[in-house]
N, C-alpha and C positions, 0 to 999 in steps of 0.2 A: 817622124811621128804623123799620125793621122789628124787632119784638120777638116772640119765641116765649114765650107765657105758658100754662103748663099744657098744652103740646102744640099750641096754636093760635096763628096769626100775627095780630099787631095792629100798628098804627102809632102811635108817640108822638114828640113832639119831643125832641131831645137834651137831656140834663140834667133830664129829668122824674124826680122822686123815686119810689122804690118805694111810698112811702106814697100819693102821688097816684094811681099806677096801681092800687094795691090797692082804692082807693075805687070803682073801676069794676066790682068783682067782689063778689058776695054773700059774706058771712062776716066773721069777725073774725080779723085776721092780726097777727102780732107780729114776724115776720122773713121773710126770703125767701132762696132760693139763686139766685145768678146764675152760670151756667156752672160749677155744682157748687161754688161758694164761698158760705159763709154771709154774708149781708149784713144790716145794719140797714135798716129801712124809710126812714131818712133818706138812704140811699145814692142818688146821682144816676146814672141810667142813661145811658151814652154809647156802648156797644158795639153796633154794627149786628149784628142777628141773635142777640142775647143770649138764652139759654135761662133763663127765669125761672119759679120755682115759689114760691107763697106758702104759709105754714104758720100754723096756729092752735095752740091749746094741747093738741092731741093729739099734738104733735111734741116730742120730748125737748129739742132745741136751743132751741125757742121757750120752753119752760118754764124752761130755764137762764137765758135772757135776762130773762124775766119776774121770776123769783125774785131775780136780782142787782139788777134795777131797784127791786124792793121794799125790799131791804136798803139801797140808796142812799137811798131816801125816808125810811126809818126813821132812818138815821144823820143825815140832814138835819133831821128833826123833832126828834130829841134835841138836836142843836146849837141849834135855834131856841128850844125851851121849857125845856131844862135846860143852858144854855151852859157850865156848869162840869163837866158830866158827859160820859162817853163810854160807848158801847155796844159790847159784844163779842158776836159771833154764833158759835154752835157747831153742829156736826152731831151728831145729827139725831134727833128724837123724834117718833114717830107721823107719819112722812113729812112732818115740818115742820122748821123751824129754831128752835133754842133761842137766846134772847137775854137778856142781863142788863146792868144798869147797873153798871159796874165799881165795886166797893167799896160798893154800896148794895143794899138790898132794894127791889124794885118793889112799891109799894102799889097797891091798887085805884084810888086817886085819881090817882096818877102815870100809871097805864095809861090812864085815861080822858082825861087831858090829852094824852097822847101820841097816842091814837087820834084825838082831835079835830084835832090838828095834821096828822096823816097825811091825814085826810079832807080838810082844807082844801087841802093841797098837791095832792092828786089832783084835787080839784074845780077848782083854779086852772089846771090843764092846762099847767103850765110845760114848755117845751121842754128836752130833754136836748141840750146843745150840746157836741160833742167839740172840744177845743182842745189845742194843744201848748204846753207851758210849759218854760222852762229850769229846771234842778234848783234853782237858787238861789231863784227866785221861789216855787216850790211848796214848798220847804223852809220858807221864812218863813211861808207860809200855814198849813201843817200845824202849825208850832210855835205859831202864834197860837191854834189850836183845841185844842192839847194832844194832837195825834195823833203822839206820839213813836214809836209802833210803826211808823207809815208812814215816819218819818224813817230808821229802821233799814233798812227795805226799800229805800229809795232808793239805798243804797250799792251795790246790785247792779243798778241800772238805768243806762241810757245817759244822756248829758248832757241830752237833751230827754225830757220825760215827757208822755204822753197823759193828759188829765184831762177828766172831764165836768163841765160847769157848768150849774146849775139855779138861776135867779133869784139869782145871786151866790154860791151855795154851790158848792164845788168838791170832788170826790172821784173815786176810781177804784176799780172793782170787778173788774178783770181779766176783763171781759166786755163784750160789746156791750150796748146799752141799748134800750129801747123808744123811739119818737120823742118822747113827752111823758108827763108824769105822769098824764094823763087816761086812759091805757091800763090803769092798775093798779086797776081797780074791784073786782076779786075777791080778797079776802084776809080772814083772821080773826086777831085778836090775842087770845090767851088767857093769863090770869094763871097762872103756873106757878112757884111759890115756888122760889128767890128772884127769878126773872126772869119771862119770858113766852115763849110759843111762837107763832111766825109760821106760820100755815097758808096755803097757796096752791094754785092748781090744779095737778094732776099729769097728766102724759101717760098714765100707767097707768090713770087714772080718766077718760080722754077729756076732759080739761080741767075736771073737777070737783074741788072741795076734798074730800079724803077725810074720813070720820068720824073724830073724835078718839078714840084708844085710849090709855089711860094705860099707861105702861111704867116703873114705879118701879124695878125691878131694873136695867133698861137705863140709866136716868138715873143711878142710883147708880154704875154702872161708868164712865159718861161723866164724872161729877163727880170720881171718883177719878183718872181719866186727866188731867183738866184740872188738878187739884191737883198731880199728879205732874209734869206739864209745867212748871207754874209753879215748883215747888221745884227743878227741875233746870235752870232758865233756858233752856227750849226751847219756850216757848209759841208763838213765831212763827218762821217759816222763816229769817229773817235771823239769828236767834240760833243756829240749828242750823248755818247756813252759816258763821257766825263761828268755830264750833268747828273747822272744817276748816283754819283758818289756823295752828293750832298742833297739831302731831302728837300731843303728849302729851295735850292736852285732848280730841282726837278719840278716842284710845284709851280714855281714861277714860269718855267719853260712851257709846261702844259697849259697854264693860263694864257700865256702869250700866243700860243698856237690856236687855242680856242677863240681868243679875242680877234685874231685875224679873220676867222670865219664870220664873226659878228660884223666886222668892218665891211666885208664883202656883201653881206646881206643888207647892210645899211646903204651901201652904194647902189644896189639894185632897187631898194625901196625908194631912194631919192630919185632915181631915173624914172621909175614908174609913176611916182607921185607928180613929178614935174610935167609929165606928158599924159596925165590921166584923161585929158579931153580927147586923146587919140587912142591910147593903148587900152584894148579891151580883152586881149588874149595873150597869155604868157605860155610859151612852149618850152619844155625842158627835155633835153636828151643828153645822153652820155654813154660811154661804154660800160660793160658789166662791172658791178661793185664800185661804182663811183660815189655811192651814197645818195642816190636820187630821192629815195623815200624820205629820209630824215631831212634832207635839204628842202624838199618841197613843203614839208610840214612846218619847218622853221620859217620858210618864206611866207607861208600863210600868216603866221604870228606877226612877222615883220609888217606885213600889209595891214593886218587888223589894227595894229598899234597906230596906224596912220588913217584909220577910219576908211580903209579900202577893204571891201568884202569879197574875198575870193570864192569862186565856185569850182570845185575839182571835178573834172570830167575824165573818166578812164577810157583811154583809147582801146583797151582790151575788150571793152563791151561792144565794139564795132566789128568784130570778126564775122566773116561770111559763114554760111553753112559749109561743112567740110567738102561737099561735092563741087563747090565753086572756088575752092582754094587752089592756086596755081601749083604746078609741079616744079621741082628743082631739076638739075641736070641728071640726077640719078633716078628720076621718075617718082620721087617721094613728095608728099604734101609739104609745101614750103610755107609754113605759118609765119615766117619772118618777112616774107615778101609783102611789099606795100599793097599789092593787089589782093592780098588775103583779107583786107579790110573793106568794109562797105563805105567807100570814099564819098559816094553820092549822098548817102544818108548823113554821114558825119558833117559834110559841108552844109547841107540843108539845116541840120540842127544848130551848128555854130552861127550861121547867118541869122536864123530865127531868134536865137538868144540875143545877138547884138542888135536886132531890130526891136527888142523889148517884148517879144512874143512868149507865150507859155509853151514849153516843149516837154514832150514825153520821150526820154532818152532810153535806148535799149539796155537791157541787162543780160549779158551772155553767161550762161551756166556752162562752165568748162567740163562738168561731169556728164550732163545730159546733152550738151551741144545745142541746147534750145535757147531761144531768145524770148524774153518777156520785156515789158516796158514799165518804166517808173511812173510815179504820180507826176502830174504837170509841175514843171519848175520854171522859174523866171529869174533872169539876171537883174539884180538891183542896179539902180542908176549909178551908184558908187561902187559897183562890183567889177571884177575881172574874172575871166575863165582861166583856170590853170590846167594844162594838159601835159602829160609826161609819158614818154615812151620812145622806142627805137626810131620811129619815123617823125618825131615831133618837129624836127628842124627842116624836114623835107617839104618844099613848097607845094608838092602835089597833095599832101594831106590837108592843107588849109588854103587851097588855091582860090576859093571864093571870097576869102577875106583879104582886103588890101594890106600891103606890107606895112604901112604906117600904123595899122591897127594892132600889129603883133609885136611882141617883145620876145626874142629868142635867147635862150640860155643854154650854153654847152657846159657840162660839168664833168670833171675828171680829176683824179689825184695827180697833179703835175709836180712831182718832187724834183727839185734841183739840188739834190743832196747826193754826195759821192762817198764811196769808201775812201778814196783819195782823189787827187786831181785827175789821174789817168783812168779812173774806174767809176763811171756813173752808175747809179742804181737804175735798173730796168723798170720803167713805169708799168710795163705789162706784168712783170713778176710781182710788183707791189699789189696790183689789183687781183692777181691770182691768189696771193696769200690771203687777202681780204675775203675772197669768195670761198676759199677752202674753209676758213674759220666760220663764216656765216652759214654755209651749207651744212656743216656739221652741227652747229648750234641750233639752227631753226628749221632745217629741212630733213634732218636725219639722213643726210647724204654723206657718204664717206669721201675722204680726200681722193681716193682712187677713182670714184665715180665722177667727181668734179673734174679731175684731170682728163677723164675720158671725154667729157662734154666740151672741154675748153677750146679745142681747135674749131669746132662748129660755132661756138660763141664768137671766136675771133674772126672767122669768115664773115659772119653777119655784121660785125662791127666795121670791117673794111668795106663792106658793100653798102651798108645802110646808114652808118653814123659819120665816119671820118670825112667822106666827101662833102658833107654839109656843115662841118665844124666852123669854117671861116664865115659862114652866113650868120653866125650868132651875134647878137647885140652885146652879149656879156659872156665872158668865160670865167666860170667859178672854179677856183682851184680848191678841191676838197681834201688835199693832202694835209695831214697833221704831222708835224716834224718828229713827234715822239712815237707815232703809231706802231712802227715795227718793233720797238722795245716792248710794247704791250701785246702785239699779235704773236710774238715769237713763241711763247710757251704753248699757245693753242695750235699754232702751225706745226711746230716740231712734234707735238703729241699726236697729231692726226697723220702727219707724213711718215713718221718712223715705223708705222705698222704696215706700210706697203712692202710686200715681200719682194726679194730680189729677182723672182721669176716673173714679176708683173711687167707688162709692156710699158707701164708708166713709171717704173722704178727709176729710170735714168733721169726723168724730169723731177721726180720726187727727191732724188739724191742731190741734184743740183740746187733745188730750193732749200734743202736742209743745210748745204754748205753756205748758201747765201745768208740764211738766218743765223748761222754761227757767229758772224761778225758783230751781232748786236747783243748788248746786255739785256736782261729780262727784268721787267718791273711789274708791280702789282697793279691791277685795274681799279683798285679802290679809290684812287685819286681822280678818276675821270667823272665829270658831271653826267647826270643821267639824261641830259638833252644833247650830249655830244654826238656828232655824226659817227664817231667810232663805235658807239653803243649799238648801232645798227648791225655790227658784225660780232661783237663780243657779248652782247646781251645787256639787260638792265636798263633799256631805254624807256623813257616816259611815253614815247610813241610806240605803242605796243606792237603794231603789225609791221 
């Protein structure tokens, strides 16, 4: 039969696997698309004229498959060498996955044993075989291994269950797999008390493993989130789904999640108030759809309740004229570059405010690209400046202001909640669902358009936000444990209209599968000052 591969026509026998075909082409491949559907390399080709493209580890979906296959092998290795133990994976440190043995500290000796077993499994090149089992059979198997978290998840699955089997070991990672364990040669396990970090190739690094960068503040926030999820009985999605079955329990859980945000705001208020003789500028930054708008307004209220009077200054008003904006690597105007801002004027204005002077700040009109100036303003003696934006944590933005005069806040939804112990929720996917819902509700932007912009957004985050995260004085975790139950109906509605010939169909389809594991709840129970209202609507903070 005729097959179109990377734009050229070839002939293959029906039922030839994609893996067999990929061997005819130079390069290392880990998945393919067939007629714009993601397929494992074990997939047998039967469609005349099928349009096939092969992908390596510079492609995001390939890396997702590679990373899920690695988690599978590690879980298998733990089962083999520590049969009484279980491993739990969490997102995400230094562009890697954090793992720990539940209830135990991982010692150097344990990690070495685990590493050797992983290497043995990879060298053996066992096949990943996808099989369908009835729920009763797989329940008994999971029970024998002590995978009680997976038993809970099965309550929300159909009667039959897809499972991958490797040399007698069975598991499921809510993902496609590579054809065999021999594909997983590139990885690093690093001891990271009390567990370990799994590093793997990243598409952002063109298939290379990124250099390890320690992130102790970030880890502390993730550890706190993990402990909180454990204490509230919401570590895994099936536990959150269970809370939907009882209206009273659900209202309590929503209230607990919202109160956690209040506690974090109080902690920030305490820190600022205690050091008010020093702190005069609060800088807020975080990746897209972290909830910065609602957070900054609620922070204003928190400060006002302490007789601290905030003045909000928009960094966006300090853009340079277009002709002075630097170019990116493609020769386009790079409005996200820090040099696109009038840094000199910004620092002069901030310094003058702190010195008690009256200041006329710029007002940038994004339609006309013209700058006018405000009426004179003055910072009160009991006041602080609040700035928020992509460069807020970058010292270059506020280099004229001493560090002890600044309080930096990094905000992001840092969910430490899993489908089960072996399958953490992607923090990036969580933010993407938030953005899809918000863009449709408030910007009349389709899900397809949001997906089109997403890679550019991510590139900016990696360049301008994440490198400065550890410089923050406080990391605000904006995740709400119930939010994906609320976002599901909006997300599914907007994603399902993306047609299967769209170049974003693959990503949309993966997000739809992700949202399927959540039950759906009404948004009527959410307070109107909740950070979640920034995405679903109905917020008291209108803009």
